GUTIZA-331093 format. One record per residue (C-alpha): residue in one letter; y, z, x. Coordinates in pm, 1 decimal, padded with zeros to 6 digits, always signed. Layout:
N
+---------+----------+----------+----------+
| residuo |       yy |       zz |       xx |
+---------+----------+----------+----------+
|       A |        Y |        Z |        X |
...
+---------+----------+----------+----------+
END
This chain:
172
+---------+----------+----------+----------+
| residuo |       yy |       zz |       xx |
+---------+----------+----------+----------+
|       M | -02004.6 | -04323.2 | +01848.4 |
|       D | -01913.0 | -03968.6 | +01963.5 |
|       N | -01866.1 | -04095.0 | +02306.2 |
|       L | -01638.9 | -04381.7 | +02182.1 |
|       Q | -01420.9 | -04147.8 | +01966.3 |
|       F | -01373.4 | -03945.8 | +02296.9 |
|       W | -01245.6 | -04203.2 | +02506.1 |
|       I | -01027.9 | -04336.9 | +02223.1 |
|       W | -00837.1 | -04002.4 | +02200.9 |
|       L | -00821.0 | -03963.7 | +02551.0 |
|       I | -00647.5 | -04292.6 | +02608.4 |
|       V | -00397.2 | -04197.2 | +02337.5 |
|       I | -00328.3 | -03894.5 | +02487.1 |
|       V | -00243.4 | -04020.0 | +02810.2 |
|       V | -00019.4 | -04319.9 | +02674.9 |
|       T | +00147.6 | -04066.2 | +02504.5 |
|       F | +00227.0 | -03824.3 | +02779.3 |
|       L | +00314.0 | -04138.8 | +02987.2 |
|       A | +00562.1 | -04244.2 | +02730.3 |
|       R | +00721.4 | -03941.6 | +02748.3 |
|       N | +00763.9 | -03877.2 | +03095.1 |
|       K | +00902.5 | -04216.8 | +03098.2 |
|       K | +01175.0 | -04164.2 | +02832.7 |
|       K | +01297.4 | -03828.9 | +02979.1 |
|       Q | +01318.8 | -04008.2 | +03309.4 |
|       Q | +01542.9 | -04287.9 | +03149.4 |
|       T | +01735.7 | -04042.6 | +02988.8 |
|       G | +01812.8 | -03839.0 | +03302.1 |
|       G | +01677.2 | -03546.1 | +03162.8 |
|       P | +01497.8 | -03313.6 | +03424.5 |
|       P | +01186.6 | -03448.0 | +03576.8 |
|       T | +00853.8 | -03275.2 | +03451.5 |
|       F | +00556.1 | -03160.3 | +03636.0 |
|       G | +00249.8 | -03106.1 | +03374.4 |
|       G | +00446.3 | -03061.9 | +03050.8 |
|       E | +00690.9 | -02817.9 | +03220.4 |
|       E | +01028.7 | -02891.6 | +03319.7 |
|       V | +01105.0 | -02829.4 | +03703.8 |
|       L | +01462.5 | -02749.8 | +03744.2 |
|       D | +01673.3 | -02818.5 | +04067.5 |
|       K | +01890.3 | -02488.2 | +04047.0 |
|       P | +01869.1 | -02160.3 | +03895.9 |
|       T | +02067.4 | -02129.0 | +03560.7 |
|       Q | +02273.1 | -01820.7 | +03475.8 |
|       K | +02244.6 | -01658.7 | +03144.4 |
|       P | +02464.1 | -01776.6 | +02900.6 |
|       V | +02765.4 | -01625.3 | +02719.9 |
|       S | +02687.2 | -01569.2 | +02355.8 |
|       F | +02934.8 | -01653.7 | +02063.5 |
|       E | +02928.8 | -01281.1 | +01951.8 |
|       D | +03028.4 | -01163.3 | +02304.5 |
|       L | +03284.6 | -01440.7 | +02347.6 |
|       L | +03431.6 | -01326.3 | +01989.4 |
|       R | +03422.5 | -00965.7 | +02095.9 |
|       E | +03641.2 | -01020.4 | +02380.7 |
|       I | +03921.9 | -01233.1 | +02204.4 |
|       Q | +03964.4 | -00988.1 | +01932.6 |
|       A | +03976.4 | -00703.6 | +02202.8 |
|       S | +04243.7 | -00874.4 | +02364.7 |
|       K | +04447.6 | -00951.1 | +02051.8 |
|       A | +04443.0 | -00628.3 | +01874.4 |
|       P | +04491.7 | -00273.9 | +01992.9 |
|       A | +04255.4 | +00001.8 | +01923.0 |
|       P | +04304.8 | +00107.6 | +01572.0 |
|       V | +04401.7 | +00470.1 | +01506.4 |
|       L | +04172.5 | +00686.7 | +01312.5 |
|       A | +04302.6 | +00880.7 | +01015.4 |
|       P | +04230.9 | +01226.3 | +00973.5 |
|       A | +03982.3 | +01278.6 | +00714.4 |
|       K | +04105.0 | +01408.3 | +00389.0 |
|       Q | +04027.5 | +01790.0 | +00253.9 |
|       T | +03941.7 | +01766.7 | -00104.3 |
|       D | +03970.0 | +02059.2 | -00327.8 |
|       Y | +03653.7 | +02210.2 | -00459.6 |
|       V | +03683.0 | +02258.5 | -00863.0 |
|       D | +03409.3 | +02442.8 | -01019.5 |
|       Y | +03385.0 | +02331.5 | -01403.8 |
|       D | +03124.8 | +02552.6 | -01491.7 |
|       D | +03375.1 | +02861.4 | -01493.4 |
|       D | +03554.4 | +02720.4 | -01796.8 |
|       L | +03257.1 | +02680.6 | -02026.1 |
|       E | +03221.9 | +02916.8 | -02346.2 |
|       E | +02904.3 | +03012.0 | -02461.8 |
|       E | +02698.7 | +02737.3 | -02654.6 |
|       A | +02634.6 | +02777.4 | -03047.0 |
|       V | +02290.1 | +02825.5 | -03152.7 |
|       A | +02180.8 | +02558.9 | -03382.0 |
|       E | +02044.6 | +02681.7 | -03728.6 |
|       R | +01872.4 | +02486.4 | -04002.4 |
|       V | +02071.6 | +02470.0 | -04296.3 |
|       D | +01875.0 | +02296.4 | -04559.2 |
|       Y | +01586.1 | +02542.1 | -04501.1 |
|       S | +01573.9 | +02785.0 | -04793.1 |
|       Q | +01385.6 | +03138.6 | -04876.3 |
|       R | +01146.2 | +02973.6 | -05095.8 |
|       D | +01014.9 | +02717.9 | -04867.2 |
|       R | +00988.8 | +02989.1 | -04606.7 |
|       D | +00767.2 | +03169.1 | -04880.3 |
|       R | +00542.7 | +02866.2 | -04965.6 |
|       T | +00477.0 | +02793.9 | -04591.4 |
|       F | +00381.5 | +03162.1 | -04536.2 |
|       E | +00159.3 | +03173.9 | -04875.2 |
|       T | -00029.0 | +02843.7 | -04725.3 |
|       Y | -00085.2 | +03005.5 | -04399.1 |
|       E | -00240.3 | +03325.3 | -04560.3 |
|       K | -00468.7 | +03106.4 | -04761.3 |
|       A | -00598.8 | +02889.7 | -04515.0 |
|       K | -00679.5 | +03246.5 | -04307.6 |
|       Q | -00864.8 | +03383.0 | -04586.3 |
|       A | -01052.0 | +03049.3 | -04648.6 |
|       A | -01143.1 | +03047.2 | -04289.8 |
|       F | -01255.0 | +03395.3 | -04294.4 |
|       N | -01479.5 | +03357.8 | -04599.8 |
|       R | -01656.8 | +03042.7 | -04479.1 |
|       P | -01979.6 | +03039.2 | -04284.2 |
|       S | -01952.5 | +02972.1 | -03925.5 |
|       L | -02144.5 | +02725.9 | -03725.4 |
|       E | -02424.1 | +03000.4 | -03591.3 |
|       E | -02487.6 | +03100.7 | -03969.9 |
|       T | -02521.1 | +02725.7 | -04104.8 |
|       M | -02720.7 | +02588.6 | -03826.9 |
|       R | -03104.6 | +02601.8 | -03777.5 |
|       V | -03293.6 | +02536.6 | -03474.8 |
|       E | -03574.5 | +02357.4 | -03671.3 |
|       D | -03307.2 | +02073.4 | -03755.6 |
|       T | -03227.8 | +02019.1 | -03412.6 |
|       V | -03406.6 | +01687.7 | -03271.0 |
|       V | -03537.0 | +01714.7 | -02938.1 |
|       K | -03675.7 | +01431.5 | -02799.7 |
|       F | -03741.6 | +01384.3 | -02403.0 |
|       G | -03628.8 | +01109.3 | -02244.9 |
|       Q | -03412.6 | +01003.4 | -02518.9 |
|       F | -03146.1 | +00957.4 | -02264.1 |
|       R | -03290.3 | +00750.9 | -01993.9 |
|       S | -03159.9 | +00427.7 | -02134.0 |
|       Y | -02827.4 | +00591.1 | -02000.0 |
|       Q | -02945.6 | +00671.3 | -01627.6 |
|       Q | -02830.6 | +00448.5 | -01345.9 |
|       E | -03093.9 | +00341.0 | -01154.3 |
|       N | -03090.8 | +00435.7 | -00772.2 |
|       E | -03035.7 | +00110.2 | -00563.8 |
|       V | -03205.5 | +00114.7 | -00233.7 |
|       V | -02935.9 | +00049.4 | +00046.4 |
|       P | -03077.5 | -00042.6 | +00357.3 |
|       A | -02792.9 | +00112.9 | +00547.2 |
|       A | -02911.5 | +00467.5 | +00399.4 |
|       A | -03227.7 | +00435.1 | +00587.8 |
|       F | -03028.4 | +00394.1 | +00913.1 |
|       V | -02801.1 | +00664.0 | +00880.0 |
|       K | -03107.9 | +00900.9 | +00811.0 |
|       D | -03251.3 | +00808.7 | +01092.8 |
|       L | -02922.4 | +00881.1 | +01299.2 |
|       Q | -02897.4 | +01213.1 | +01166.7 |
|       D | -03221.0 | +01327.6 | +01381.8 |
|       P | -03268.0 | +01284.9 | +01711.8 |
|       E | -03573.1 | +01070.4 | +01714.3 |
|       G | -03393.4 | +00851.8 | +01493.9 |
|       F | -03108.6 | +00834.0 | +01755.3 |
|       K | -03358.7 | +00733.4 | +01996.2 |
|       K | -03452.1 | +00438.1 | +01761.4 |
|       A | -03120.0 | +00324.1 | +01692.6 |
|       F | -03023.2 | +00326.6 | +02068.9 |
|       I | -03322.4 | +00132.2 | +02144.7 |
|       M | -03225.8 | -00094.8 | +01841.6 |
|       S | -02908.1 | -00169.3 | +01971.2 |
|       E | -02992.4 | -00243.7 | +02340.1 |
|       I | -03253.7 | -00489.7 | +02172.2 |
|       L | -03008.8 | -00657.1 | +01929.9 |
|       N | -02690.7 | -00678.6 | +02187.3 |
|       R | -02846.5 | -00831.0 | +02505.0 |
|       K | -02656.0 | -00907.9 | +02776.9 |
|       F | -02845.9 | -01233.1 | +02895.0 |
+---------+----------+----------+----------+
END
């Protein structure tokens, strides 16, 4: 079956090749040899459209005269600035200021009179269970490449690696 398909494809390719060569010879195209065109005479590099356009424009217009660059005067606008006014709070009254200060003093006194964490905590109340966080630990995965890296770090391991590479990369 495979042999039959091979011969069918080979015949199709040969017929296609012959049809293309026959078509080129009828249209007067250059003769081909093995799919490559054989040219009778050497060709010169064709002139591009951009080169022709540049040549035409250069002959029509004279060289442009460049105008001198304009000198601009530097103006420093920072010199004319006045001092900025400081914004002050208009709706703030002395009574609000006194109430804010009193609240701060009360909180400071209450914090001073409250017992601290060291005073309230007892060591006997602390729950200590060994192994309670083991469920959060990650298991160490065995990576095969780690053994090879470890072997490469000592000279004996390097010898093993060299021999292994020679075995795996056979030339024959």
